[in-house]
C-alpha positions in Angstrom: 3.5 10.7 -32.6 3.7 7.0 -31.7 3.9 5.7 -28.3 7.5 4.6 -28.6 8.7 7.7 -30.1 7.1 9.6 -27.1 8.9 6.9 -24.7 12.5 7.5 -26.2 12.0 11.5 -26.0 10.9 11.4 -22.5 13.4 9.2 -21.3 16.2 11.3 -23.2 14.7 14.6 -22.1 14.7 13.4 -18.1 18.3 12.1 -18.6 19.3 15.2 -20.3 17.8 17.7 -17.7 18.8 15.9 -14.8 22.1 15.9 -16.0 22.5 19.3 -17.0 20.4 21.3 -14.6 19.8 18.7 -11.9 21.9 20.4 -9.3 19.7 23.5 -9.6 17.7 21.9 -7.3 20.3 21.4 -4.5 19.2 22.0 -1.0 15.7 22.6 -2.1 14.1 20.2 0.7 16.9 19.7 3.0 18.2 23.1 3.8 15.7 25.3 2.3 12.5 23.3 3.7 13.7 21.6 6.7 17.2 22.3 8.6 20.2 20.5 7.3 20.7 19.3 10.8 17.8 16.6 10.2 19.1 13.2 11.5 20.3 10.5 9.0 17.5 8.5 10.3 15.1 11.2 9.7 16.7 11.7 6.4 16.2 7.7 5.3 12.6 7.6 7.0 11.6 10.6 4.6 13.1 8.9 1.6 11.6 5.6 2.2 7.9 7.2 2.9 8.1 9.1 0.1 9.4 6.5 -2.3 6.7 3.9 -0.9 3.9 6.3 -1.3 5.1 7.1 -4.9 5.2 3.6 -5.6 1.9 2.2 -4.0 -0.2 4.9 -5.5 1.4 4.2 -8.9 0.3 0.8 -8.6 -3.2 1.9 -7.9 -3.1 4.0 -11.1 -3.7 7.3 -9.2 -1.7 10.1 -10.7 0.4 11.2 -7.6 3.3 13.7 -7.6 6.6 13.2 -6.1 6.6 16.5 -4.4 3.6 16.1 -2.7 5.0 12.6 -1.0 8.6 14.1 -0.4 7.5 17.6 0.9 4.9 15.8 3.4 7.4 13.0 4.6 10.2 15.5 5.1 7.8 17.8 7.3 6.7 14.6 9.2 10.0 13.4 10.0 11.3 16.9 10.8 8.4 17.3 13.4 9.2 13.9 14.9 13.0 14.6 15.3 12.4 18.0 16.6 14.2 19.6 13.5 13.5 23.2 12.4 11.1 23.7 9.8 11.3 26.8 7.5 7.8 27.9 7.6 8.5 30.5 4.8 9.5 27.8 2.4 6.7 25.4 3.4 4.1 28.4 2.6 6.1 29.0 -0.8 5.7 25.5 -2.0 2.0 25.3 -0.7 1.2 28.5 -2.4 2.9 27.1 -5.8 0.8 23.9 -5.4 -2.3 26.3 -5.2 -1.3 28.8 -8.1 0.3 26.3 -10.5 -2.5 24.5 -11.9 -4.3 27.9 -12.6 -1.3 29.4 -14.1 -0.9 26.6 -16.5 -4.2 26.5 -17.4 -4.5 30.1 -18.3 -1.0 29.5 -20.2 -2.2 26.8 -22.2 -5.6 28.3 -23.1 -3.3 31.3 -24.3 -1.2 29.0 -26.2 -3.9 27.0 -27.5 -5.5 30.0 -29.0 -2.6 31.4 -30.5 -1.7 28.3 -32.2 -5.3 27.9 -33.7 -4.9 31.6 -35.5 -1.3 30.8 -36.8 -2.4 27.5 -38.1 -5.7 28.9 -39.7 -3.4 31.0 -42.5 -1.3 27.6 -43.2 -2.0 24.7 -45.5 -3.4 21.2 -43.9 0.0 19.7 -44.8 2.4 22.0 -43.3 0.1 22.4 -40.2 0.3 18.5 -40.1 4.0 18.3 -40.4 4.5 21.3 -38.0 2.4 19.7 -35.5 4.5 16.4 -35.2 7.7 18.3 -35.0 6.5 20.9 -32.5 4.9 18.2 -30.2 8.0 15.9 -30.4 9.9 19.0 -29.2 7.6 19.8 -26.4 7.4 16.2 -25.2 11.5 16.4 -24.9 11.1 19.9 -23.3 8.6 19.1 -20.6 11.0 15.7 -19.9 13.9 17.8 -19.6 12.4 20.2 -17.0 11.0 17.2 -15.2 14.3 15.5 -14.7 15.8 18.7 -13.8 13.1 19.7 -11.2 12.1 16.1 -9.7 15.2 14.0 -10.3 17.1 16.9 -9.3 15.2 16.9 -5.9 16.0 13.3 -5.2 19.7 13.8 -6.3 20.0 16.5 -3.8 19.7 14.0 -0.9 22.3 11.9 -1.8 24.6 15.0 -2.2 24.2 15.3 1.7 26.3 12.0 2.4 27.7 10.8 -0.8 30.4 11.9 -3.0 32.8 10.8 -5.8 32.1 7.2 -7.5 29.2 6.8 -4.8 27.5 9.9 -6.1 27.7 8.7 -9.7 26.4 5.3 -8.9 23.5 6.7 -7.2 22.9 9.1 -9.9 23.2 6.0 -12.5 20.6 4.1 -10.1 18.3 6.9 -9.9 18.1 7.5 -13.6 17.7 3.7 -14.3 15.0 3.6 -11.8 13.1 6.8 -13.6 13.3 5.4 -17.0 12.1 1.8 -15.6 9.1 3.5 -14.1 8.4 5.2 -17.2 8.5 2.0 -19.2 6.2 0.0 -16.9 3.9 2.5 -15.9 3.8 5.6 -18.0 1.3 4.3 -20.7 -0.9 3.0 -17.9 -1.1 6.6 -16.1 -1.2 8.6 -19.4 -4.1 6.4 -20.0 -5.7 7.2 -16.7 -5.3 10.8 -17.3 -6.5 11.1 -21.0 -9.4 8.8 -20.7 -10.8 9.7 -17.3 -10.0 13.2 -16.6 -9.4 15.2 -19.7 -9.2 14.3 -23.6 -7.4 16.3 -25.7 -6.2 16.6 -29.6 -3.0 16.9 -30.7 -2.9 20.6 -30.7 -4.5 20.9 -27.1 -1.9 18.5 -26.0 0.9 20.6 -27.3 -0.7 23.7 -25.6 -0.9 21.7 -22.1 2.4 20.3 -22.2 4.4 23.7 -23.3 2.3 25.5 -20.8 3.6 23.0 -18.2 7.5 22.9 -19.3 7.4 26.8 -18.8 6.0 26.8 -15.4 8.1 24.0 -14.3 11.1 25.9 -15.9 10.3 29.0 -13.7 9.8 27.1 -10.8 13.2 25.3 -11.1 14.8 28.6 -11.6 13.7 29.3 -8.0 14.3 25.8 -6.6 10.6 25.1 -5.6 9.7 21.2 -6.0 6.8 21.1 -8.5 4.0 18.6 -8.9 4.2 17.2 -12.2 0.6 16.1 -11.9 -0.6 19.6 -11.1 1.3 21.3 -13.7 0.2 18.8 -16.4 -3.5 18.5 -15.2 -3.7 22.3 -14.8 -2.2 22.9 -18.7 -4.7 20.1 -19.7 -7.7 21.8 -18.2 -6.8 24.8 -19.7 -6.5 23.4 -23.4 -9.7 21.2 -22.5 -11.9 24.0 -21.9 -10.6 26.3 -24.6 -13.2 25.3 -27.2 -16.4 23.7 -27.0 -17.6 21.0 -26.7 -15.3 20.8 -23.2 -13.7 17.5 -22.7 -13.3 17.8 -18.8 -14.4 15.4 -16.2 -15.2 17.5 -13.4 -15.8 15.0 -11.1 -12.4 13.4 -11.6 -10.7 16.7 -11.1 -12.2 16.9 -7.8 -11.1 13.7 -6.7 -7.8 14.2 -7.9 -7.4 17.9 -5.9 -8.6 16.0 -2.8 -6.1 13.1 -3.3 -3.2 15.7 -3.6 -4.2 17.0 0.0 -4.6 13.5 1.4 -1.6 12.4 0.0 0.5 15.1 1.5 -1.0 14.6 4.7 -0.6 10.7 4.9 2.8 11.2 3.7 3.6 13.3 6.8 1.9 11.1 9.3 3.7 8.4 8.0 7.1 10.4 7.9 6.4 11.3 11.5 5.7 7.6 12.5 8.7 6.0 10.9 10.8 8.7 12.2 9.8 7.9 15.8 10.3 4.1 15.3 13.6 4.7 13.5 
């Protein structure tokens, strides 16, 4: 699959998922994690911090999750403003971040092994054609779920204080920003993940992405903000270790896991500080 085709399918999938299923994440942060009574100043402080963290770390070519930045920033803002935090929801989200990579890895491993067994009974020509079609469909599927989950979380913030034409304008701005970010930084971050962390063949890429999409689907049903980097890299790990030689850089994986914790805590600290100033 060419990069331009993957880019088109990604943008189309994100837009479709956001449009059709984005509302399923309504209240996933404000309402479920922190009380709806969070002041407007706290709300904007958390949004500014999470956006700034995501932008800066992307410029530094560090795979980072929107959910890590957002959850950390909102918890920090809520603590600063004395707003109630629902710790059951916080535990649920944190537990999902720990469990999800392993779940994706296991699911990706199973999908890869099943795919290999199915393809062994097919001709090379039919396998190549099927791989191209299935990979394209999987790229669209995982992008669809990403739009539903991650963009749905951001949309829920606007829904608190916007309505009618303002909401439509915000949604257009949100999708436009996401599309621009993919165009400008998508290839760079894909290279970082593919070259430094896990190197995969076409079939392994399919297994990793399908596993990621399935897990994101389940989490979206339960309105749990998902970490895209965790599900994708978990899926890639499962596919990467399915057959020898292993194409996994364990050192980079360790740095990445530590980075998830640091980013969440840093976002919480900044959210707290900015909310106090505001």
